[in-house]
N, C-alpha and C positions, 0 to 999 in steps of 0.2 A: 511574517510568515505567510507565503502565498499557497492558496489552495491547489491541489493537482487537477488539472482539467481531464476530462474524461479520456482524452486521445492519450494520455500518459499511460493508461492501463491497456489499450487497444494495441499493445505490442507484443514482442516474443516474451512469454512468462519468465524466462531467466534472466533476460535484460532488466524487467521491471522488479523482479525480486532483488536484483544487485543494487538498483537505484534506490529501491526504497529503505536500504540500510541507513540509519541516521536520520529519517524524517520522523515526525511527530504526529502522532494520533491525538486529536484535541475534541474533547466533548462538553458540551455546555449543559450544567445540570441545574436543577433548583437551588443547589448549594454553592453555584459558581462553576469554574472551568476545573476539569481533570485532563491530564495530558500525559503522555509517557513516550519515550523513543523507541524506535523500533530497531532491535539489535539483532534479530535472526528472521530470517525468511526462509520459506520453501518454495519451489515451483514445480508444477505438474503439466505437463504436455498432454493434451486431450488428443487422443487419437481416432481416426474417423471409424464410425462403427459400421459394420458390414450389413 
């Protein structure tokens, strides 16, 4: 399982959201590893402020 590089996230939010489906979040804790699969995402486009 490879880490996603920063440039993965520096793209169109809709594209990133689609590609995150099926990826895993993994966190190391004092009790061991905790992980879960991403099964749903949302994407928001930021509009320029006036």
